BABAGU-315958 format. One record per residue: x, y, z of N, C-alpha, C in turn. Coordinates in nm, 3 decimals, decimal comma. Layout:
<atom><n_X>X</n_X><n_Y>Y</n_Y><n_Z>Z</n_Z><ca_X>X</ca_X><ca_Y>Y</ca_Y><ca_Z>Z</ca_Z><c_X>X</c_X><c_Y>Y</c_Y><c_Z>Z</c_Z></atom>
...
END
This chain:
<atom><n_X>10,604</n_X><n_Y>-7,030</n_Y><n_Z>6,371</n_Z><ca_X>10,684</ca_X><ca_Y>-7,161</ca_Y><ca_Z>6,429</ca_Z><c_X>10,615</c_X><c_Y>-7,293</c_Y><c_Z>6,368</c_Z></atom>
<atom><n_X>10,716</n_X><n_Y>-7,353</n_Y><n_Z>6,340</n_Z><ca_X>10,680</ca_X><ca_Y>-7,485</ca_Y><ca_Z>6,267</ca_Z><c_X>10,677</c_X><c_Y>-7,597</c_Y><c_Z>6,362</c_Z></atom>
<atom><n_X>10,550</n_X><n_Y>-7,671</n_Y><n_Z>6,341</n_Z><ca_X>10,519</ca_X><ca_Y>-7,798</ca_Y><ca_Z>6,452</ca_Z><c_X>10,628</c_X><c_Y>-7,922</c_Y><c_Z>6,404</c_Z></atom>
<atom><n_X>10,660</n_X><n_Y>-7,983</n_Y><n_Z>6,522</n_Z><ca_X>10,733</ca_X><ca_Y>-8,103</ca_Y><ca_Z>6,499</ca_Z><c_X>10,647</c_X><c_Y>-8,223</c_Y><c_Z>6,416</c_Z></atom>
<atom><n_X>10,713</n_X><n_Y>-8,289</n_Y><n_Z>6,351</n_Z><ca_X>10,653</ca_X><ca_Y>-8,399</ca_Y><ca_Z>6,289</ca_Z><c_X>10,720</c_X><c_Y>-8,530</c_Y><c_Z>6,308</c_Z></atom>
<atom><n_X>10,626</n_X><n_Y>-8,645</n_Y><n_Z>6,307</n_Z><ca_X>10,667</ca_X><ca_Y>-8,770</ca_Y><ca_Z>6,319</ca_Z><c_X>10,760</c_X><c_Y>-8,823</c_Y><c_Z>6,180</c_Z></atom>
<atom><n_X>10,798</n_X><n_Y>-8,946</n_Y><n_Z>6,181</n_Z><ca_X>10,876</ca_X><ca_Y>-8,993</ca_Y><ca_Z>6,065</ca_Z><c_X>10,764</c_X><c_Y>-9,015</c_Y><c_Z>5,962</c_Z></atom>
<atom><n_X>10,636</n_X><n_Y>-9,027</n_Y><n_Z>5,981</n_Z><ca_X>10,545</ca_X><ca_Y>-9,034</ca_Y><ca_Z>5,903</ca_Z><c_X>10,483</c_X><c_Y>-8,917</c_Y><c_Z>5,841</c_Z></atom>
<atom><n_X>10,540</n_X><n_Y>-8,807</n_Y><n_Z>5,875</n_Z><ca_X>10,486</ca_X><ca_Y>-8,654</ca_Y><ca_Z>5,852</ca_Z><c_X>10,360</c_X><c_Y>-8,601</c_Y><c_Z>5,927</c_Z></atom>
<atom><n_X>10,333</n_X><n_Y>-8,689</n_Y><n_Z>6,032</n_Z><ca_X>10,202</ca_X><ca_Y>-8,656</ca_Y><ca_Z>6,117</ca_Z><c_X>10,256</c_X><c_Y>-8,521</c_Y><c_Z>6,209</c_Z></atom>
<atom><n_X>10,154</n_X><n_Y>-8,433</n_Y><n_Z>6,256</n_Z><ca_X>10,215</ca_X><ca_Y>-8,326</ca_Y><ca_Z>6,325</ca_Z><c_X>10,222</c_X><c_Y>-8,362</c_Y><c_Z>6,482</c_Z></atom>
<atom><n_X>10,307</n_X><n_Y>-8,323</n_Y><n_Z>6,552</n_Z><ca_X>10,303</ca_X><ca_Y>-8,352</ca_Y><ca_Z>6,675</ca_Z><c_X>10,261</c_X><c_Y>-8,222</c_Y><c_Z>6,769</c_Z></atom>
<atom><n_X>10,194</n_X><n_Y>-8,239</n_Y><n_Z>6,870</n_Z><ca_X>10,118</ca_X><ca_Y>-8,121</ca_Y><ca_Z>6,955</ca_Z><c_X>10,195</c_X><c_Y>-8,128</c_Y><c_Z>7,090</c_Z></atom>
<atom><n_X>10,308</n_X><n_Y>-8,066</n_Y><n_Z>7,113</n_Z><ca_X>10,364</ca_X><ca_Y>-8,079</ca_Y><ca_Z>7,262</ca_Z><c_X>10,299</c_X><c_Y>-8,007</c_Y><c_Z>7,366</c_Z></atom>
<atom><n_X>10,201</n_X><n_Y>-7,924</n_Y><n_Z>7,322</n_Z><ca_X>10,137</ca_X><ca_Y>-7,830</ca_Y><ca_Z>7,423</ca_Z><c_X>10,016</c_X><c_Y>-7,909</c_Y><c_Z>7,482</c_Z></atom>
<atom><n_X>10,009</n_X><n_Y>-8,044</n_Y><n_Z>7,450</n_Z><ca_X>9,894</ca_X><ca_Y>-8,122</ca_Y><ca_Z>7,495</ca_Z><c_X>9,958</c_X><c_Y>-8,257</c_Y><c_Z>7,564</c_Z></atom>
<atom><n_X>9,855</n_X><n_Y>-8,307</n_Y><n_Z>7,654</n_Z><ca_X>9,899</ca_X><ca_Y>-8,432</ca_Y><ca_Z>7,704</ca_Z><c_X>9,793</c_X><c_Y>-8,542</c_Y><c_Z>7,669</c_Z></atom>
<atom><n_X>9,826</n_X><n_Y>-8,643</n_Y><n_Z>7,602</n_Z><ca_X>9,749</ca_X><ca_Y>-8,770</ca_Y><ca_Z>7,543</ca_Z><c_X>9,717</c_X><c_Y>-8,849</c_Y><c_Z>7,685</c_Z></atom>
<atom><n_X>9,615</n_X><n_Y>-8,823</n_Y><n_Z>7,757</n_Z><ca_X>9,608</ca_X><ca_Y>-8,912</ca_Y><ca_Z>7,869</ca_Z><c_X>9,580</c_X><c_Y>-9,050</c_Y><c_Z>7,837</c_Z></atom>
<atom><n_X>9,554</n_X><n_Y>-9,106</n_Y><n_Z>7,725</n_Z><ca_X>9,565</ca_X><ca_Y>-9,228</ca_Y><ca_Z>7,689</ca_Z><c_X>9,695</c_X><c_Y>-9,287</c_Y><c_Z>7,628</c_Z></atom>
<atom><n_X>9,792</n_X><n_Y>-9,216</n_Y><n_Z>7,607</n_Z><ca_X>9,912</ca_X><ca_Y>-9,255</ca_Y><ca_Z>7,569</ca_Z><c_X>10,013</c_X><c_Y>-9,278</c_Y><c_Z>7,702</c_Z></atom>
<atom><n_X>10,062</n_X><n_Y>-9,397</n_Y><n_Z>7,730</n_Z><ca_X>10,110</ca_X><ca_Y>-9,444</ca_Y><ca_Z>7,843</ca_Z><c_X>10,256</c_X><c_Y>-9,352</c_Y><c_Z>7,845</c_Z></atom>
<atom><n_X>10,333</n_X><n_Y>-9,353</n_Y><n_Z>7,710</n_Z><ca_X>10,463</ca_X><ca_Y>-9,287</ca_Y><ca_Z>7,736</ca_Z><c_X>10,461</c_X><c_Y>-9,134</c_Y><c_Z>7,772</c_Z></atom>
<atom><n_X>10,343</n_X><n_Y>-9,051</n_Y><n_Z>7,718</n_Z><ca_X>10,303</ca_X><ca_Y>-8,938</ca_Y><ca_Z>7,759</ca_Z><c_X>10,286</c_X><c_Y>-8,904</c_Y><c_Z>7,921</c_Z></atom>
<atom><n_X>10,203</n_X><n_Y>-8,995</n_Y><n_Z>7,949</n_Z><ca_X>10,134</ca_X><ca_Y>-8,993</ca_Y><ca_Z>8,119</ca_Z><c_X>10,291</c_X><c_Y>-9,039</c_Y><c_Z>8,191</c_Z></atom>
<atom><n_X>10,359</n_X><n_Y>-9,127</n_Y><n_Z>8,167</n_Z><ca_X>10,482</ca_X><ca_Y>-9,164</ca_Y><ca_Z>8,225</ca_Z><c_X>10,573</c_X><c_Y>-9,042</c_Y><c_Z>8,232</c_Z></atom>
<atom><n_X>10,592</n_X><n_Y>-8,977</n_Y><n_Z>8,125</n_Z><ca_X>10,692</ca_X><ca_Y>-8,852</ca_Y><ca_Z>8,101</ca_Z><c_X>10,653</c_X><c_Y>-8,745</c_Y><c_Z>8,204</c_Z></atom>
<atom><n_X>10,502</n_X><n_Y>-8,720</n_Y><n_Z>8,202</n_Z><ca_X>10,440</ca_X><ca_Y>-8,595</ca_Y><ca_Z>8,274</ca_Z><c_X>10,465</c_X><c_Y>-8,634</c_Y><c_Z>8,413</c_Z></atom>
<atom><n_X>10,461</n_X><n_Y>-8,741</n_Y><n_Z>8,456</n_Z><ca_X>10,454</ca_X><ca_Y>-8,791</ca_Y><ca_Z>8,608</ca_Z><c_X>10,585</c_X><c_Y>-8,797</c_Y><c_Z>8,651</c_Z></atom>
<atom><n_X>10,685</n_X><n_Y>-8,854</n_Y><n_Z>8,570</n_Z><ca_X>10,827</ca_X><ca_Y>-8,838</ca_Y><ca_Z>8,603</ca_Z><c_X>10,887</c_X><c_Y>-8,679</c_Y><c_Z>8,608</c_Z></atom>
<atom><n_X>10,843</n_X><n_Y>-8,592</n_Y><n_Z>8,517</n_Z><ca_X>10,885</ca_X><ca_Y>-8,451</ca_Y><ca_Z>8,502</ca_Z><c_X>10,821</c_X><c_Y>-8,358</c_Y><c_Z>8,652</c_Z></atom>
<atom><n_X>10,702</n_X><n_Y>-8,408</n_Y><n_Z>8,689</n_Z><ca_X>10,634</ca_X><ca_Y>-8,357</ca_Y><ca_Z>8,784</ca_Z><c_X>10,649</c_X><c_Y>-8,411</c_Y><c_Z>8,923</c_Z></atom>
<atom><n_X>10,697</n_X><n_Y>-8,553</n_Y><n_Z>8,920</n_Z><ca_X>10,728</ca_X><ca_Y>-8,612</ca_Y><ca_Z>9,056</ca_Z><c_X>10,579</c_X><c_Y>-8,657</c_Y><c_Z>9,112</c_Z></atom>
<atom><n_X>10,519</n_X><n_Y>-8,686</n_Y><n_Z>9,024</n_Z><ca_X>10,378</ca_X><ca_Y>-8,756</ca_Y><ca_Z>9,081</ca_Z><c_X>10,363</c_X><c_Y>-8,884</c_Y><c_Z>9,012</c_Z></atom>
<atom><n_X>10,243</n_X><n_Y>-8,954</n_Y><n_Z>9,054</n_Z><ca_X>10,217</ca_X><ca_Y>-9,088</ca_Y><ca_Z>9,008</ca_Z><c_X>10,152</c_X><c_Y>-9,069</c_Y><c_Z>8,867</c_Z></atom>
<atom><n_X>10,137</n_X><n_Y>-9,166</n_Y><n_Z>8,792</n_Z><ca_X>10,083</ca_X><ca_Y>-9,192</ca_Y><ca_Z>8,659</ca_Z><c_X>9,928</c_X><c_Y>-9,164</c_Y><c_Z>8,698</c_Z></atom>
<atom><n_X>9,866</n_X><n_Y>-9,227</n_Y><n_Z>8,794</n_Z><ca_X>9,719</ca_X><ca_Y>-9,180</ca_Y><ca_Z>8,831</ca_Z><c_X>9,700</c_X><c_Y>-9,043</c_Y><c_Z>8,855</c_Z></atom>
<atom><n_X>9,786</n_X><n_Y>-8,990</n_Y><n_Z>8,915</n_Z><ca_X>9,772</ca_X><ca_Y>-8,847</ca_Y><ca_Z>8,944</ca_Z><c_X>9,744</c_X><c_Y>-8,763</c_Y><c_Z>8,795</c_Z></atom>
<atom><n_X>9,853</n_X><n_Y>-8,796</n_Y><n_Z>8,723</n_Z><ca_X>9,857</ca_X><ca_Y>-8,711</ca_Y><ca_Z>8,582</ca_Z><c_X>9,733</c_X><c_Y>-8,751</c_Y><c_Z>8,511</c_Z></atom>
<atom><n_X>9,672</n_X><n_Y>-8,880</n_Y><n_Z>8,508</n_Z><ca_X>9,532</ca_X><ca_Y>-8,932</ca_Y><ca_Z>8,452</ca_Z><c_X>9,423</c_X><c_Y>-8,840</c_Y><c_Z>8,497</c_Z></atom>
<atom><n_X>9,420</n_X><n_Y>-8,849</n_Y><n_Z>8,642</n_Z><ca_X>9,317</ca_X><ca_Y>-8,762</ca_Y><ca_Z>8,707</ca_Z><c_X>9,318</c_X><c_Y>-8,612</c_Y><c_Z>8,671</c_Z></atom>
<atom><n_X>9,432</n_X><n_Y>-8,555</n_Y><n_Z>8,647</n_Z><ca_X>9,456</ca_X><ca_Y>-8,409</ca_Y><ca_Z>8,633</ca_Z><c_X>9,404</c_X><c_Y>-8,391</c_Y><c_Z>8,467</c_Z></atom>
<atom><n_X>9,428</n_X><n_Y>-8,466</n_Y><n_Z>8,382</n_Z><ca_X>9,408</ca_X><ca_Y>-8,461</ca_Y><ca_Z>8,237</ca_Z><c_X>9,244</c_X><c_Y>-8,490</c_Y><c_Z>8,228</c_Z></atom>
<atom><n_X>9,186</n_X><n_Y>-8,580</n_Y><n_Z>8,309</n_Z><ca_X>9,049</ca_X><ca_Y>-8,598</ca_Y><ca_Z>8,310</ca_Z><c_X>8,965</c_X><c_Y>-8,458</c_Y><c_Z>8,365</c_Z></atom>
<atom><n_X>9,018</n_X><n_Y>-8,383</n_Y><n_Z>8,456</n_Z><ca_X>8,957</ca_X><ca_Y>-8,278</ca_Y><ca_Z>8,525</ca_Z><c_X>8,988</c_X><c_Y>-8,145</c_Y><c_Z>8,454</c_Z></atom>
<atom><n_X>9,097</n_X><n_Y>-8,142</n_Y><n_Z>8,427</n_Z><ca_X>9,159</ca_X><ca_Y>-8,002</ca_Y><ca_Z>8,368</ca_Z><c_X>9,164</c_X><c_Y>-8,007</c_Y><c_Z>8,200</c_Z></atom>
<atom><n_X>9,132</n_X><n_Y>-8,129</n_Y><n_Z>8,150</n_Z><ca_X>9,161</ca_X><ca_Y>-8,117</ca_Y><ca_Z>7,996</ca_Z><c_X>9,303</c_X><c_Y>-8,179</c_Y><c_Z>7,948</c_Z></atom>
<atom><n_X>9,336</n_X><n_Y>-8,153</n_Y><n_Z>7,820</n_Z><ca_X>9,461</ca_X><ca_Y>-8,210</ca_Y><ca_Z>7,787</ca_Z><c_X>9,555</c_X><c_Y>-8,108</c_Y><c_Z>7,737</c_Z></atom>
<atom><n_X>9,549</n_X><n_Y>-7,968</n_Y><n_Z>7,793</n_Z><ca_X>9,635</ca_X><ca_Y>-7,866</ca_Y><ca_Z>7,764</ca_Z><c_X>9,733</c_X><c_Y>-7,901</c_Y><c_Z>7,886</c_Z></atom>
<atom><n_X>9,875</n_X><n_Y>-7,896</n_Y><n_Z>7,837</n_Z><ca_X>9,982</ca_X><ca_Y>-7,940</ca_Y><ca_Z>7,934</ca_Z><c_X>9,985</c_X><c_Y>-7,826</c_Y><c_Z>8,036</c_Z></atom>
<atom><n_X>9,983</n_X><n_Y>-7,699</n_Y><n_Z>8,003</n_Z><ca_X>9,965</ca_X><ca_Y>-7,602</ca_Y><ca_Z>8,109</ca_Z><c_X>9,858</c_X><c_Y>-7,616</c_Y><c_Z>8,222</c_Z></atom>
<atom><n_X>9,735</n_X><n_Y>-7,661</n_Y><n_Z>8,167</n_Z><ca_X>9,636</ca_X><ca_Y>-7,665</ca_Y><ca_Z>8,269</ca_Z><c_X>9,671</c_X><c_Y>-7,803</c_Y><c_Z>8,360</c_Z></atom>
<atom><n_X>9,710</n_X><n_Y>-7,915</n_Y><n_Z>8,296</n_Z><ca_X>9,742</ca_X><ca_Y>-8,035</ca_Y><ca_Z>8,370</ca_Z><c_X>9,850</c_X><c_Y>-7,995</c_Y><c_Z>8,467</c_Z></atom>
<atom><n_X>9,954</n_X><n_Y>-7,925</n_Y><n_Z>8,432</n_Z><ca_X>10,052</ca_X><ca_Y>-7,892</ca_Y><ca_Z>8,537</ca_Z><c_X>10,015</c_X><c_Y>-7,800</c_Y><c_Z>8,622</c_Z></atom>
<atom><n_X>9,911</n_X><n_Y>-7,714</n_Y><n_Z>8,609</n_Z><ca_X>9,852</ca_X><ca_Y>-7,642</ca_Y><ca_Z>8,709</ca_Z><c_X>9,779</c_X><c_Y>-7,693</c_Y><c_Z>8,813</c_Z></atom>
<atom><n_X>9,696</n_X><n_Y>-7,798</n_Y><n_Z>8,739</n_Z><ca_X>9,601</ca_X><ca_Y>-7,883</ca_Y><ca_Z>8,839</ca_Z><c_X>9,686</c_X><c_Y>-7,974</c_Y><c_Z>8,913</c_Z></atom>
<atom><n_X>9,803</n_X><n_Y>-8,024</n_Y><n_Z>8,873</n_Z><ca_X>9,903</ca_X><ca_Y>-8,113</ca_Y><ca_Z>8,970</ca_Z><c_X>9,962</c_X><c_Y>-8,020</c_Y><c_Z>9,069</c_Z></atom>
<atom><n_X>9,982</n_X><n_Y>-7,915</n_Y><n_Z>9,051</n_Z><ca_X>10,070</ca_X><ca_Y>-7,833</ca_Y><ca_Z>9,141</ca_Z><c_X>9,958</c_X><c_Y>-7,778</c_Y><c_Z>9,253</c_Z></atom>
<atom><n_X>9,825</n_X><n_Y>-7,770</n_Y><n_Z>9,217</n_Z><ca_X>9,720</ca_X><ca_Y>-7,739</ca_Y><ca_Z>9,317</ca_Z><c_X>9,715</c_X><c_Y>-7,832</c_Y><c_Z>9,421</c_Z></atom>
<atom><n_X>9,726</n_X><n_Y>-7,964</n_Y><n_Z>9,415</n_Z><ca_X>9,704</ca_X><ca_Y>-8,051</ca_Y><ca_Z>9,490</ca_Z><c_X>9,841</c_X><c_Y>-8,102</c_Y><c_Z>9,571</c_Z></atom>
END
């Protein structure tokens, strides 16, 4: 499976949530129906794996 790339040729990893990137945090918060702060806390406690972050959010 080929990974998506940016216009500059950099690889994107959609399986991760970059907690420091506001647009990624905003997207995940909207998708899960929670606040941005909740997403940031989930990334901090569960790591940046999207599956782990979503599992952490659903536990609370």
